C-alpha positions in Angstrom: -9.1 51.6 46.0 -7.5 53.1 43.0 -4.1 52.8 44.6 -4.7 49.0 45.3 -5.7 48.5 41.7 -2.6 50.4 40.5 -0.4 48.2 42.8 -2.0 45.0 41.4 -1.6 46.1 37.8 2.0 47.1 38.5 2.7 43.8 40.3 1.2 41.8 37.4 3.1 43.8 34.9 6.4 43.3 36.8 5.7 39.5 37.1 5.1 39.3 33.4 8.2 41.3 32.6 10.2 39.1 34.9 8.9 36.0 33.1 10.2 37.3 29.8 13.5 38.5 31.2 14.3 35.0 32.6 13.6 33.1 29.4 16.4 30.9 28.2 17.7 31.5 24.8 16.5 28.9 22.3 18.9 26.1 21.5 20.6 26.5 18.2 19.2 24.5 15.3 21.6 21.9 14.0 21.6 21.8 10.3 23.3 19.0 8.5 24.4 19.7 4.9 23.0 17.2 2.5 25.5 14.8 1.0 25.4 13.5 -2.5 24.4 10.1 -1.1 21.6 11.5 1.0 20.3 13.5 -2.0 20.3 10.3 -4.2 18.5 8.4 -1.5 15.9 11.2 -1.3 15.4 11.1 -5.0 15.0 7.3 -5.0 12.5 7.6 -2.1 10.5 10.2 -4.0 10.5 8.2 -7.2 9.3 5.1 -5.2 6.5 7.1 -3.7 5.4 8.3 -7.2 5.4 4.7 -8.4 3.3 3.7 -5.4 0.8 6.5 -6.1 0.6 5.7 -9.9 0.2 2.0 -9.2 -2.5 2.6 -6.6 -4.4 4.8 -9.1 -4.2 2.0 -11.7 -5.4 -0.6 -9.2 -8.2 1.7 -8.1 -9.5 2.1 -11.6 -9.7 -1.7 -12.0 -11.5 -2.1 -8.7 -13.9 0.7 -9.5 -14.8 -0.7 -12.9 -15.6 -4.0 -11.2 -17.7 -2.5 -8.5 -15.3 -3.1 -5.7 -14.4 -0.4 -3.2 -11.0 1.3 -3.5 -9.7 0.3 0.0 -7.5 -2.3 -1.6 -6.0 0.0 -4.2 -3.2 1.4 -2.0 -1.8 -2.0 -0.8 -2.3 -3.5 -4.2 -0.4 -0.7 -5.8 2.4 -0.8 -3.3 2.8 -4.6 -3.4 2.6 -4.5 -7.2 5.5 -2.1 -7.3 7.5 -4.1 -4.7 6.9 -7.3 -6.6 7.4 -5.7 -10.1 4.0 -6.9 -11.3 1.4 -4.8 -13.1 -1.0 -3.2 -10.6 -3.9 -3.6 -13.0 -3.0 -7.3 -13.5 -2.8 -7.8 -9.7 -6.1 -6.1 -9.1 -7.7 -8.1 -11.9 -6.5 -11.4 -10.3 -7.9 -10.2 -7.0 -11.3 -9.6 -8.5 -11.4 -12.8 -10.5 -10.2 -15.0 -7.6 -12.2 -13.5 -4.7 -14.5 -10.7 -6.0 -12.3 -8.5 -3.6 -13.5 -10.5 -0.5 -10.5 -11.0 1.9 -12.5 -13.8 3.7 -13.3 -15.8 0.6 -12.6 -19.6 0.8 -13.0 -21.8 -2.2 -14.3 -25.4 -2.3 -10.7 -26.5 -2.7 -9.6 -24.6 0.4 -8.0 -21.6 -1.3 -8.1 -18.6 1.0 -8.3 -14.8 0.7 -8.1 -12.1 -1.9 -5.7 -14.0 -4.2 -7.1 -17.4 -3.2 -3.8 -18.8 -2.0 -3.8 -22.5 -1.0 -2.6 -23.2 2.5 -0.2 -25.9 1.0 2.2 -22.9 0.6 2.6 -23.3 4.4 0.7 -20.2 5.6 -2.0 -20.1 8.3 -5.7 -19.2 7.6 -5.1 -16.0 9.7 -2.2 -15.0 7.5 -4.1 -15.8 4.3 -7.2 -13.8 5.4 -5.0 -10.8 6.1 -5.5 -8.7 2.9 -1.9 -7.3 2.8 -0.3 -10.6 3.7 -2.5 -12.5 1.1 -1.7 -9.9 -1.6 2.0 -10.1 -0.9 2.0 -14.0 -1.0 -0.2 -14.1 -4.0 1.8 -11.5 -5.9 5.0 -13.4 -5.2 3.5 -16.6 -6.5 2.0 -14.8 -9.6 5.4 -13.1 -10.3 7.1 -16.5 -10.2 4.7 -18.0 -12.7 4.8 -14.9 -15.0 8.6 -15.0 -15.2 8.7 -18.8 -15.7 5.9 -19.1 -18.3 5.1 -15.7 -19.7 1.8 -13.8 -19.3 -1.0 -16.1 -20.5 0.6 -19.4 -19.4 1.7 -17.8 -16.1 -1.9 -16.8 -15.4 -3.0 -20.3 -16.3 -0.4 -21.8 -13.9 -1.6 -19.4 -11.2 -5.1 -20.8 -11.7 -3.6 -24.2 -10.9 -4.0 -25.2 -14.6 -7.7 -25.4 -14.2 -10.0 -25.1 -17.2 -9.0 -24.1 -20.7 -5.7 -22.2 -20.8 -6.9 -19.0 -22.4 -10.2 -18.7 -20.6 -8.8 -17.6 -17.2 -6.0 -15.6 -18.8 -8.4 -13.7 -21.1 -10.8 -13.0 -18.2 -8.0 -11.5 -16.1 -6.5 -9.6 -19.0 -9.9 -8.2 -20.0 -10.7 -7.0 -16.5 -7.2 -5.5 -16.2 -7.8 -3.7 -19.5 -4.7 -5.3 -21.0 -6.2 -7.4 -23.8 
């Protein structure tokens, strides 16, 4: 019995040794030296990621102060950076327009977070998609801000409804800008 056990142990040991003897050598790792261009691209990408994070934090603070969840902070921050709009301002418009409800529909038919009117040739499904609505609304807002300035641009975004300063002051107060 002891001989059989010894033979089994010896056979197992030899099989294990054979397994390690027949291993293929690992393939060499190919390393590409970074170029000046690739380093510049990496730096730009890192800077953009820092901008996204900072903008998301700013949007999150606005949403938290208004009692909204923070789930919209990341897309709001990212889209604000992409559109070159203040993330606090964008978050404040979202709150004023829809109370952070992506399914909001006004009596006039404006839809989603930024209350975009379908006359801009978008479907209800697109306008109820939070990221799509944020992107469309931010683009419209950016256009008005560039064309008219801060307060008048906000008034234009609000379709020129009500007294000019009322809407702008509400948005700016929520954004913590005024």
